[in-house]
PyMOL Python script that loads the backbone (N, CA, C, O; Angstrom):
from pymol import cmd

cmd.read_pdbstr("""\
ATOM      1  N   MET A   1       0.811  -1.264   0.015  1.00  0.00           N
ATOM      2  CA  MET A   1       0.000  -0.020  -0.049  1.00  0.00           C
ATOM      3  C   MET A   1       0.953   1.321   0.014  1.00  0.00           C
ATOM      4  O   MET A   1       0.689   2.299  -0.685  1.00  0.00           O
ATOM      5  N   GLU A   2       1.909   1.294   0.772  1.00  0.00           N
ATOM      6  CA  GLU A   2       2.877   2.443   0.762  1.00  0.00           C
ATOM      7  C   GLU A   2       3.415   2.641  -0.517  1.00  0.00           C
ATOM      8  O   GLU A   2       3.554   3.797  -0.918  1.00  0.00           O
ATOM      9  N   GLN A   3       3.755   1.643  -1.253  1.00  0.00           N
ATOM     10  CA  GLN A   3       4.327   1.744  -2.619  1.00  0.00           C
ATOM     11  C   GLN A   3       3.299   2.440  -3.589  1.00  0.00           C
ATOM     12  O   GLN A   3       3.651   3.267  -4.430  1.00  0.00           O
ATOM     13  N   ALA A   4       2.081   2.059  -3.412  1.00  0.00           N
ATOM     14  CA  ALA A   4       0.981   2.745  -4.273  1.00  0.00           C
ATOM     15  C   ALA A   4       0.846   4.231  -4.045  1.00  0.00           C
ATOM     16  O   ALA A   4       0.685   5.033  -4.965  1.00  0.00           O
ATOM     17  N   GLN A   5       0.919   4.551  -2.779  1.00  0.00           N
ATOM     18  CA  GLN A   5       0.854   5.971  -2.376  1.00  0.00           C
ATOM     19  C   GLN A   5       2.074   6.730  -2.795  1.00  0.00           C
ATOM     20  O   GLN A   5       1.982   7.875  -3.237  1.00  0.00           O
ATOM     21  N   ALA A   6       3.276   6.071  -2.654  1.00  0.00           N
ATOM     22  CA  ALA A   6       4.449   6.776  -3.111  1.00  0.00           C
ATOM     23  C   ALA A   6       4.448   6.995  -4.649  1.00  0.00           C
ATOM     24  O   ALA A   6       4.873   8.034  -5.155  1.00  0.00           O
ATOM     25  N   LYS A   7       3.958   5.979  -5.345  1.00  0.00           N
ATOM     26  CA  LYS A   7       3.902   6.024  -6.797  1.00  0.00           C
ATOM     27  C   LYS A   7       2.908   7.136  -7.216  1.00  0.00           C
ATOM     28  O   LYS A   7       3.237   7.904  -8.119  1.00  0.00           O
ATOM     29  N   ALA A   8       1.783   7.251  -6.642  1.00  0.00           N
ATOM     30  CA  ALA A   8       0.842   8.224  -6.840  1.00  0.00           C
ATOM     31  C   ALA A   8       1.338   9.604  -6.716  1.00  0.00           C
ATOM     32  O   ALA A   8       1.070  10.492  -7.526  1.00  0.00           O
ATOM     33  N   GLY A   9       2.128   9.758  -5.588  1.00  0.00           N
ATOM     34  CA  GLY A   9       2.748  11.122  -5.381  1.00  0.00           C
ATOM     35  C   GLY A   9       3.770  11.532  -6.320  1.00  0.00           C
ATOM     36  O   GLY A   9       3.957  12.732  -6.520  1.00  0.00           O
ATOM     37  N   ARG A  10       4.484  10.595  -6.946  1.00  0.00           N
ATOM     38  CA  ARG A  10       5.473  10.982  -7.946  1.00  0.00           C
ATOM     39  C   ARG A  10       4.811  11.408  -9.244  1.00  0.00           C
ATOM     40  O   ARG A  10       5.442  12.162  -9.985  1.00  0.00           O
ATOM     41  N   ASN A  11       3.591  10.992  -9.589  1.00  0.00           N
ATOM     42  CA  ASN A  11       3.010  11.295 -10.827  1.00  0.00           C
ATOM     43  C   ASN A  11       2.343  12.756 -10.731  1.00  0.00           C
ATOM     44  O   ASN A  11       2.006  13.295 -11.785  1.00  0.00           O
ATOM     45  N   LYS A  12       2.167  13.327  -9.675  1.00  0.00           N
ATOM     46  CA  LYS A  12       1.538  14.681  -9.486  1.00  0.00           C
ATOM     47  C   LYS A  12       2.626  15.742  -9.831  1.00  0.00           C
ATOM     48  O   LYS A  12       3.757  15.666  -9.351  1.00  0.00           O
ATOM     49  N   PRO A  13       2.265  16.674 -10.632  1.00  0.00           N
ATOM     50  CA  PRO A  13       3.241  17.792 -10.927  1.00  0.00           C
ATOM     51  C   PRO A  13       3.425  18.583  -9.612  1.00  0.00           C
ATOM     52  O   PRO A  13       2.521  18.709  -8.786  1.00  0.00           O
ATOM     53  N   GLU A  14       4.671  19.111  -9.478  1.00  0.00           N
ATOM     54  CA  GLU A  14       4.995  19.949  -8.342  1.00  0.00           C
ATOM     55  C   GLU A  14       4.321  21.227  -8.454  1.00  0.00           C
ATOM     56  O   GLU A  14       4.387  21.835  -9.523  1.00  0.00           O
ATOM     57  N   ARG A  15       3.646  21.726  -7.420  1.00  0.00           N
ATOM     58  CA  ARG A  15       2.975  23.013  -7.459  1.00  0.00           C
ATOM     59  C   ARG A  15       3.854  24.135  -7.098  1.00  0.00           C
ATOM     60  O   ARG A  15       4.486  24.128  -6.042  1.00  0.00           O
ATOM     61  N   LYS A  16       3.911  25.080  -7.930  1.00  0.00           N
ATOM     62  CA  LYS A  16       4.744  26.363  -7.673  1.00  0.00           C
ATOM     63  C   LYS A  16       3.834  27.480  -7.161  1.00  0.00           C
ATOM     64  O   LYS A  16       2.649  27.446  -7.492  1.00  0.00           O
ATOM     65  N   PRO A  17       4.259  28.409  -6.428  1.00  0.00           N
ATOM     66  CA  PRO A  17       3.548  29.548  -5.925  1.00  0.00           C
ATOM     67  C   PRO A  17       2.995  30.281  -7.136  1.00  0.00           C
ATOM     68  O   PRO A  17       3.675  30.424  -8.152  1.00  0.00           O
ATOM     69  N   TYR A  18       1.716  30.760  -7.017  1.00  0.00           N
ATOM     70  CA  TYR A  18       1.052  31.429  -8.136  1.00  0.00           C
ATOM     71  C   TYR A  18       1.056  32.927  -7.861  1.00  0.00           C
ATOM     72  O   TYR A  18       0.582  33.341  -6.803  1.00  0.00           O
ATOM     73  N   LEU A  19       1.569  33.756  -8.764  1.00  0.00           N
ATOM     74  CA  LEU A  19       1.704  35.146  -8.594  1.00  0.00           C
ATOM     75  C   LEU A  19       0.657  35.778  -9.534  1.00  0.00           C
ATOM     76  O   LEU A  19       0.759  35.690 -10.758  1.00  0.00           O
ATOM     77  N   THR A  20      -0.379  36.435  -8.898  1.00  0.00           N
ATOM     78  CA  THR A  20      -1.286  37.078  -9.671  1.00  0.00           C
ATOM     79  C   THR A  20      -0.963  38.586  -9.839  1.00  0.00           C
ATOM     80  O   THR A  20      -0.168  39.177  -9.109  1.00  0.00           O
ATOM     81  N   LYS A  21      -1.659  39.173 -10.883  1.00  0.00           N
ATOM     82  CA  LYS A  21      -1.407  40.653 -11.034  1.00  0.00           C
ATOM     83  C   LYS A  21      -1.825  41.436  -9.820  1.00  0.00           C
ATOM     84  O   LYS A  21      -1.172  42.411  -9.448  1.00  0.00           O
ATOM     85  N   ARG A  22      -2.846  41.046  -9.232  1.00  0.00           N
ATOM     86  CA  ARG A  22      -3.384  41.783  -7.985  1.00  0.00           C
ATOM     87  C   ARG A  22      -2.359  41.703  -6.875  1.00  0.00           C
ATOM     88  O   ARG A  22      -2.089  42.701  -6.207  1.00  0.00           O
ATOM     89  N   ILE A  23      -1.795  40.548  -6.672  1.00  0.00           N
ATOM     90  CA  ILE A  23      -0.754  40.431  -5.591  1.00  0.00           C
ATOM     91  C   ILE A  23       0.505  41.177  -5.933  1.00  0.00           C
ATOM     92  O   ILE A  23       1.141  41.743  -5.044  1.00  0.00           O
ATOM     93  N   LEU A  24       0.898  41.198  -7.221  1.00  0.00           N
ATOM     94  CA  LEU A  24       2.064  41.914  -7.604  1.00  0.00           C
ATOM     95  C   LEU A  24       1.847  43.477  -7.509  1.00  0.00           C
ATOM     96  O   LEU A  24       2.757  44.202  -7.105  1.00  0.00           O
ATOM     97  N   ILE A  25       0.742  43.926  -7.853  1.00  0.00           N
ATOM     98  CA  ILE A  25       0.511  45.379  -7.750  1.00  0.00           C
ATOM     99  C   ILE A  25       0.418  45.774  -6.197  1.00  0.00           C
ATOM    100  O   ILE A  25       0.963  46.791  -5.767  1.00  0.00           O
ATOM    101  N   SER A  26      -0.248  44.970  -5.462  1.00  0.00           N
ATOM    102  CA  SER A  26      -0.335  45.235  -4.037  1.00  0.00           C
ATOM    103  C   SER A  26       1.098  45.215  -3.362  1.00  0.00           C
ATOM    104  O   SER A  26       1.369  46.073  -2.522  1.00  0.00           O
ATOM    105  N   ALA A  27       1.929  44.341  -3.686  1.00  0.00           N
ATOM    106  CA  ALA A  27       3.207  44.219  -3.068  1.00  0.00           C
ATOM    107  C   ALA A  27       4.050  45.468  -3.629  1.00  0.00           C
ATOM    108  O   ALA A  27       4.759  46.113  -2.856  1.00  0.00           O
ATOM    109  N   SER A  28       3.963  45.774  -4.909  1.00  0.00           N
ATOM    110  CA  SER A  28       4.682  47.006  -5.356  1.00  0.00           C
ATOM    111  C   SER A  28       4.355  48.201  -4.780  1.00  0.00           C
ATOM    112  O   SER A  28       5.231  49.011  -4.476  1.00  0.00           O
ATOM    113  N   LYS A  29       3.025  48.432  -4.569  1.00  0.00           N
ATOM    114  CA  LYS A  29       2.520  49.708  -3.925  1.00  0.00           C
ATOM    115  C   LYS A  29       3.043  49.728  -2.481  1.00  0.00           C
ATOM    116  O   LYS A  29       3.540  50.764  -2.039  1.00  0.00           O
ATOM    117  N   GLN A  30       2.948  48.593  -1.714  1.00  0.00           N
ATOM    118  CA  GLN A  30       3.510  48.538  -0.286  1.00  0.00           C
ATOM    119  C   GLN A  30       4.926  48.853  -0.322  1.00  0.00           C
ATOM    120  O   GLN A  30       5.350  49.632   0.532  1.00  0.00           O
ATOM    121  N   GLY A  31       5.770  48.334  -1.237  1.00  0.00           N
ATOM    122  CA  GLY A  31       7.152  48.550  -1.228  1.00  0.00           C
ATOM    123  C   GLY A  31       7.492  49.986  -1.606  1.00  0.00           C
ATOM    124  O   GLY A  31       8.390  50.559  -0.989  1.00  0.00           O
ATOM    125  N   PHE A  32       6.846  50.584  -2.554  1.00  0.00           N
ATOM    126  CA  PHE A  32       7.073  51.978  -2.885  1.00  0.00           C
ATOM    127  C   PHE A  32       6.693  52.927  -1.755  1.00  0.00           C
ATOM    128  O   PHE A  32       7.369  53.917  -1.472  1.00  0.00           O
ATOM    129  N   LYS A  33       5.569  52.570  -1.122  1.00  0.00           N
ATOM    130  CA  LYS A  33       5.155  53.468  -0.005  1.00  0.00           C
ATOM    131  C   LYS A  33       6.148  53.446   1.136  1.00  0.00           C
ATOM    132  O   LYS A  33       6.508  54.485   1.690  1.00  0.00           O
ATOM    133  N   LYS A  34       6.592  52.230   1.482  1.00  0.00           N
ATOM    134  CA  LYS A  34       7.558  52.138   2.472  1.00  0.00           C
ATOM    135  C   LYS A  34       8.942  52.769   2.115  1.00  0.00           C
ATOM    136  O   LYS A  34       9.582  53.408   2.950  1.00  0.00           O
ATOM    137  N   ALA A  35       9.350  52.573   0.908  1.00  0.00           N
ATOM    138  CA  ALA A  35      10.654  53.320   0.480  1.00  0.00           C
ATOM    139  C   ALA A  35      10.470  54.817   0.521  1.00  0.00           C
ATOM    140  O   ALA A  35      11.394  55.549   0.876  1.00  0.00           O
ATOM    141  N   ALA A  36       9.245  55.299   0.148  1.00  0.00           N
ATOM    142  CA  ALA A  36       9.005  56.742   0.086  1.00  0.00           C
ATOM    143  C   ALA A  36       9.032  57.285   1.465  1.00  0.00           C
ATOM    144  O   ALA A  36       9.497  58.405   1.680  1.00  0.00           O
ATOM    145  N   GLU A  37       8.542  56.524   2.425  1.00  0.00           N
ATOM    146  CA  GLU A  37       8.486  57.010   3.895  1.00  0.00           C
ATOM    147  C   GLU A  37       9.951  56.969   4.469  1.00  0.00           C
ATOM    148  O   GLU A  37      10.356  57.862   5.213  1.00  0.00           O
ATOM    149  N   GLU A  38      10.680  55.968   4.119  1.00  0.00           N
ATOM    150  CA  GLU A  38      12.026  55.940   4.660  1.00  0.00           C
ATOM    151  C   GLU A  38      12.894  56.940   3.976  1.00  0.00           C
ATOM    152  O   GLU A  38      13.769  57.504   4.632  1.00  0.00           O
ATOM    153  N   THR A  39      12.720  57.216   2.665  1.00  0.00           N
ATOM    154  CA  THR A  39      13.468  58.283   1.987  1.00  0.00           C
ATOM    155  C   THR A  39      13.194  59.659   2.634  1.00  0.00           C
ATOM    156  O   THR A  39      14.097  60.461   2.873  1.00  0.00           O
ATOM    157  N   MET A  40      11.888  59.881   2.902  1.00  0.00           N
ATOM    158  CA  MET A  40      11.419  61.122   3.466  1.00  0.00           C
ATOM    159  C   MET A  40      12.199  61.354   4.872  1.00  0.00           C
ATOM    160  O   MET A  40      12.776  62.407   5.143  1.00  0.00           O
ATOM    161  N   GLN A  41      12.143  60.326   5.650  1.00  0.00           N
ATOM    162  CA  GLN A  41      12.775  60.371   6.899  1.00  0.00           C
ATOM    163  C   GLN A  41      14.309  60.644   6.883  1.00  0.00           C
ATOM    164  O   GLN A  41      14.858  61.372   7.710  1.00  0.00           O
ATOM    165  N   ILE A  42      14.957  59.999   5.871  1.00  0.00           N
ATOM    166  CA  ILE A  42      16.382  60.125   5.767  1.00  0.00           C
ATOM    167  C   ILE A  42      16.883  61.434   5.165  1.00  0.00           C
ATOM    168  O   ILE A  42      17.735  62.145   5.699  1.00  0.00           O
ATOM    169  N   MET A  43      16.244  61.700   3.945  1.00  0.00           N
ATOM    170  CA  MET A  43      16.651  62.877   3.182  1.00  0.00           C
ATOM    171  C   MET A  43      15.819  64.099   3.388  1.00  0.00           C
ATOM    172  O   MET A  43      16.276  65.196   3.068  1.00  0.00           O
ATOM    173  N   GLY A  44      14.619  63.978   3.904  1.00  0.00           N
ATOM    174  CA  GLY A  44      13.730  65.090   4.125  1.00  0.00           C
ATOM    175  C   GLY A  44      12.883  65.510   2.894  1.00  0.00           C
ATOM    176  O   GLY A  44      12.174  66.515   2.955  1.00  0.00           O
ATOM    177  N   TYR A  45      12.951  64.785   1.837  1.00  0.00           N
ATOM    178  CA  TYR A  45      12.201  65.066   0.715  1.00  0.00           C
ATOM    179  C   TYR A  45      12.095  63.790  -0.251  1.00  0.00           C
ATOM    180  O   TYR A  45      12.888  62.855  -0.146  1.00  0.00           O
ATOM    181  N   ASN A  46      11.079  63.814  -1.183  1.00  0.00           N
ATOM    182  CA  ASN A  46      11.000  62.847  -2.150  1.00  0.00           C
ATOM    183  C   ASN A  46      10.904  63.530  -3.488  1.00  0.00           C
ATOM    184  O   ASN A  46      10.455  64.676  -3.525  1.00  0.00           O
ATOM    185  N   VAL A  47      11.268  62.957  -4.529  1.00  0.00           N
ATOM    186  CA  VAL A  47      11.154  63.498  -5.960  1.00  0.00           C
ATOM    187  C   VAL A  47      10.141  62.652  -6.662  1.00  0.00           C
ATOM    188  O   VAL A  47      10.285  61.438  -6.804  1.00  0.00           O
ATOM    189  N   ILE A  48       9.071  63.359  -7.115  1.00  0.00           N
ATOM    190  CA  ILE A  48       7.930  62.653  -7.790  1.00  0.00           C
ATOM    191  C   ILE A  48       7.546  63.432  -9.032  1.00  0.00           C
ATOM    192  O   ILE A  48       7.978  64.563  -9.259  1.00  0.00           O
ATOM    193  N   ALA A  49       6.673  62.739  -9.864  1.00  0.00           N
ATOM    194  CA  ALA A  49       6.013  63.474 -11.031  1.00  0.00           C
ATOM    195  C   ALA A  49       4.638  63.869 -10.535  1.00  0.00           C
ATOM    196  O   ALA A  49       3.898  63.055  -9.982  1.00  0.00           O
ATOM    197  N   LYS A  50       4.316  65.118 -10.740  1.00  0.00           N
ATOM    198  CA  LYS A  50       3.004  65.644 -10.324  1.00  0.00           C
ATOM    199  C   LYS A  50       2.586  66.823 -11.290  1.00  0.00           C
ATOM    200  O   LYS A  50       3.308  67.795 -11.514  1.00  0.00           O
ATOM    201  N   ASP A  51       1.381  66.628 -11.814  1.00  0.00           N
ATOM    202  CA  ASP A  51       0.741  67.596 -12.667  1.00  0.00           C
ATOM    203  C   ASP A  51       1.749  68.181 -13.773  1.00  0.00           C
ATOM    204  O   ASP A  51       1.900  69.383 -13.991  1.00  0.00           O
ATOM    205  N   GLY A  52       2.381  67.189 -14.403  1.00  0.00           N
ATOM    206  CA  GLY A  52       3.227  67.558 -15.531  1.00  0.00           C
ATOM    207  C   GLY A  52       4.613  68.140 -15.166  1.00  0.00           C
ATOM    208  O   GLY A  52       5.312  68.703 -16.008  1.00  0.00           O
ATOM    209  N   TRP A  53       4.976  67.982 -13.886  1.00  0.00           N
ATOM    210  CA  TRP A  53       6.232  68.466 -13.422  1.00  0.00           C
ATOM    211  C   TRP A  53       7.012  67.395 -12.622  1.00  0.00           C
ATOM    212  O   TRP A  53       6.378  66.560 -11.976  1.00  0.00           O
ATOM    213  N   ILE A  54       8.345  67.388 -12.641  1.00  0.00           N
ATOM    214  CA  ILE A  54       9.067  66.637 -11.679  1.00  0.00           C
ATOM    215  C   ILE A  54       9.290  67.645 -10.485  1.00  0.00           C
ATOM    216  O   ILE A  54       9.800  68.750 -10.672  1.00  0.00           O
ATOM    217  N   VAL A  55       8.873  67.194  -9.232  1.00  0.00           N
ATOM    218  CA  VAL A  55       8.943  68.005  -8.161  1.00  0.00           C
ATOM    219  C   VAL A  55       9.582  67.383  -6.844  1.00  0.00           C
ATOM    220  O   VAL A  55       9.630  66.160  -6.714  1.00  0.00           O
ATOM    221  N   LYS A  56      10.032  68.177  -5.948  1.00  0.00           N
ATOM    222  CA  LYS A  56      10.424  67.703  -4.626  1.00  0.00           C
ATOM    223  C   LYS A  56       9.395  68.000  -3.722  1.00  0.00           C
ATOM    224  O   LYS A  56       8.950  69.146  -3.651  1.00  0.00           O
ATOM    225  N   ILE A  57       8.917  66.973  -2.935  1.00  0.00           N
ATOM    226  CA  ILE A  57       8.018  67.182  -1.885  1.00  0.00           C
ATOM    227  C   ILE A  57       8.717  67.011  -0.531  1.00  0.00           C
ATOM    228  O   ILE A  57       9.324  65.973  -0.273  1.00  0.00           O
ATOM    229  N   PHE A  58       8.626  68.070   0.365  1.00  0.00           N
ATOM    230  CA  PHE A  58       9.446  68.084   1.575  1.00  0.00           C
ATOM    231  C   PHE A  58       8.547  67.739   2.773  1.00  0.00           C
ATOM    232  O   PHE A  58       7.319  67.804   2.718  1.00  0.00           O
ATOM    233  N   LEU A  59       9.250  67.364   3.871  1.00  0.00           N
ATOM    234  CA  LEU A  59       8.608  66.943   5.126  1.00  0.00           C
ATOM    235  C   LEU A  59       7.400  67.834   5.501  1.00  0.00           C
ATOM    236  O   LEU A  59       6.352  67.365   5.945  1.00  0.00           O
ATOM    237  N   ASP A  60       7.622  69.171   5.289  1.00  0.00           N
ATOM    238  CA  ASP A  60       6.574  70.160   5.709  1.00  0.00           C
ATOM    239  C   ASP A  60       5.499  70.290   4.625  1.00  0.00           C
ATOM    240  O   ASP A  60       4.701  71.224   4.714  1.00  0.00           O
ATOM    241  N   VAL A  61       5.422  69.446   3.637  1.00  0.00           N
ATOM    242  CA  VAL A  61       4.492  69.350   2.518  1.00  0.00           C
ATOM    243  C   VAL A  61       4.663  70.525   1.491  1.00  0.00           C
ATOM    244  O   VAL A  61       3.809  70.755   0.634  1.00  0.00           O
ATOM    245  N   SER A  62       5.774  71.228   1.622  1.00  0.00           N
ATOM    246  CA  SER A  62       5.999  72.223   0.638  1.00  0.00           C
ATOM    247  C   SER A  62       6.509  71.498  -0.631  1.00  0.00           C
ATOM    248  O   SER A  62       7.012  70.376  -0.561  1.00  0.00           O
ATOM    249  N   ILE A  63       6.367  72.157  -1.762  1.00  0.00           N
ATOM    250  CA  ILE A  63       6.681  71.572  -3.034  1.00  0.00           C
ATOM    251  C   ILE A  63       7.639  72.540  -3.821  1.00  0.00           C
ATOM    252  O   ILE A  63       7.388  73.743  -3.883  1.00  0.00           O
ATOM    253  N   GLU A  64       8.677  72.016  -4.383  1.00  0.00           N
ATOM    254  CA  GLU A  64       9.624  72.727  -5.230  1.00  0.00           C
ATOM    255  C   GLU A  64       9.629  72.091  -6.597  1.00  0.00           C
ATOM    256  O   GLU A  64       9.979  70.919  -6.737  1.00  0.00           O
ATOM    257  N   LYS A  65       9.238  72.864  -7.631  1.00  0.00           N
ATOM    258  CA  LYS A  65       9.234  72.372  -9.018  1.00  0.00           C
ATOM    259  C   LYS A  65      10.687  72.268  -9.575  1.00  0.00           C
ATOM    260  O   LYS A  65      11.461  73.215  -9.432  1.00  0.00           O
ATOM    261  N   ILE A  66      11.035  71.198 -10.165  1.00  0.00           N
ATOM    262  CA  ILE A  66      12.421  70.958 -10.631  1.00  0.00           C
ATOM    263  C   ILE A  66      12.428  71.177 -12.127  1.00  0.00           C
ATOM    264  O   ILE A  66      13.244  71.965 -12.605  1.00  0.00           O
ATOM    265  N   THR A  67      11.562  70.525 -12.902  1.00  0.00           N
ATOM    266  CA  THR A  67      11.558  70.679 -14.248  1.00  0.00           C
ATOM    267  C   THR A  67      10.172  70.166 -14.867  1.00  0.00           C
ATOM    268  O   THR A  67       9.555  69.229 -14.360  1.00  0.00           O
ATOM    269  N   GLN A  68       9.771  70.798 -15.906  1.00  0.00           N
ATOM    270  CA  GLN A  68       8.463  70.419 -16.550  1.00  0.00           C
ATOM    271  C   GLN A  68       8.690  69.112 -17.420  1.00  0.00           C
ATOM    272  O   GLN A  68       9.709  68.972 -18.097  1.00  0.00           O
ATOM    273  N   ILE A  69       7.795  68.271 -17.368  1.00  0.00           N
ATOM    274  CA  ILE A  69       7.857  67.076 -18.173  1.00  0.00           C
ATOM    275  C   ILE A  69       7.438  67.383 -19.618  1.00  0.00           C
ATOM    276  O   ILE A  69       6.421  68.037 -19.849  1.00  0.00           O
ATOM    277  N   GLU A  70       8.227  66.908 -20.578  1.00  0.00           N
ATOM    278  CA  GLU A  70       7.972  67.193 -22.041  1.00  0.00           C
ATOM    279  C   GLU A  70       6.504  66.790 -22.387  1.00  0.00           C
ATOM    280  O   GLU A  70       6.000  65.756 -21.949  1.00  0.00           O
ATOM    281  N   GLN A  71       5.849  67.670 -23.199  1.00  0.00           N
ATOM    282  CA  GLN A  71       4.415  67.408 -23.489  1.00  0.00           C
ATOM    283  C   GLN A  71       4.171  66.126 -24.172  1.00  0.00           C
ATOM    284  O   GLN A  71       3.099  65.551 -23.989  1.00  0.00           O
ATOM    285  N   GLU A  72       5.126  65.601 -24.989  1.00  0.00           N
ATOM    286  CA  GLU A  72       4.883  64.283 -25.701  1.00  0.00           C
ATOM    287  C   GLU A  72       4.743  63.136 -24.766  1.00  0.00           C
ATOM    288  O   GLU A  72       4.167  62.100 -25.098  1.00  0.00           O
ATOM    289  N   ASN A  73       5.314  63.340 -23.508  1.00  0.00           N
ATOM    290  CA  ASN A  73       5.180  62.237 -22.635  1.00  0.00           C
ATOM    291  C   ASN A  73       4.136  62.356 -21.473  1.00  0.00           C
ATOM    292  O   ASN A  73       4.039  61.496 -20.597  1.00  0.00           O
ATOM    293  N   VAL A  74       3.383  63.453 -21.527  1.00  0.00           N
ATOM    294  CA  VAL A  74       2.426  63.746 -20.458  1.00  0.00           C
ATOM    295  C   VAL A  74       1.283  62.715 -20.475  1.00  0.00           C
ATOM    296  O   VAL A  74       0.825  62.325 -19.401  1.00  0.00           O
ATOM    297  N   ASN A  75       0.805  62.260 -21.639  1.00  0.00           N
ATOM    298  CA  ASN A  75      -0.335  61.408 -21.684  1.00  0.00           C
ATOM    299  C   ASN A  75       0.003  59.981 -21.295  1.00  0.00           C
ATOM    300  O   ASN A  75      -0.933  59.200 -21.122  1.00  0.00           O
ATOM    301  N   ASN A  76       1.206  59.586 -21.148  1.00  0.00           N
ATOM    302  CA  ASN A  76       1.612  58.262 -20.675  1.00  0.00           C
ATOM    303  C   ASN A  76       1.371  58.182 -19.171  1.00  0.00           C
ATOM    304  O   ASN A  76       1.765  59.050 -18.391  1.00  0.00           O
ATOM    305  N   TYR A  77       0.714  57.109 -18.817  1.00  0.00           N
ATOM    306  CA  TYR A  77       0.518  56.913 -17.328  1.00  0.00           C
ATOM    307  C   TYR A  77       1.674  56.149 -16.733  1.00  0.00           C
ATOM    308  O   TYR A  77       2.009  55.049 -17.173  1.00  0.00           O
ATOM    309  N   PHE A  78       2.276  56.745 -15.729  1.00  0.00           N
ATOM    310  CA  PHE A  78       3.460  56.128 -15.122  1.00  0.00           C
ATOM    311  C   PHE A  78       3.478  56.533 -13.620  1.00  0.00           C
ATOM    312  O   PHE A  78       3.765  57.678 -13.271  1.00  0.00           O
ATOM    313  N   ALA A  79       3.176  55.599 -12.801  1.00  0.00           N
ATOM    314  CA  ALA A  79       3.014  55.859 -11.354  1.00  0.00           C
ATOM    315  C   ALA A  79       3.925  54.923 -10.577  1.00  0.00           C
ATOM    316  O   ALA A  79       3.907  53.706 -10.760  1.00  0.00           O
ATOM    317  N   LEU A  80       4.682  55.497  -9.748  1.00  0.00           N
ATOM    318  CA  LEU A  80       5.558  54.668  -8.799  1.00  0.00           C
ATOM    319  C   LEU A  80       5.209  54.675  -7.425  1.00  0.00           C
ATOM    320  O   LEU A  80       5.798  53.957  -6.617  1.00  0.00           O
ATOM    321  N   ASP A  81       4.209  55.509  -7.084  1.00  0.00           N
ATOM    322  CA  ASP A  81       3.770  55.631  -5.690  1.00  0.00           C
ATOM    323  C   ASP A  81       2.214  55.516  -5.640  1.00  0.00           C
ATOM    324  O   ASP A  81       1.624  55.591  -4.563  1.00  0.00           O
TER     325      ASP A  81
END
""", "prot")
cmd.dss("prot")
cmd.show_as("cartoon", "prot")
cmd.util.cbc("prot")
cmd.orient("prot")
C-alpha cells in the first residue's frame, strides 16, 4: 500500500507559488510606500512626478518644481507611488 501511495505522489506535478497581477500590484505599492516613507525620513524630501512636473515634496509638505515634463510624454500613465 505504501508503494502505491508513493507512486501516486510521484505522478503529480509539483505546485509552484502562483503570482497574480493583483498580488504583484499590491506588493509593489506597499514597497514603494515604505521606500518613500524611509527616504522622506532620511533625506527630508521625495522626488515625484506631479501635474506635468518633476517636483520635490518636503517633510513640511511644501513643493519645489524641478523641471516640466515634455508634452509628448504627459499622456503616458506612469506611477511609482
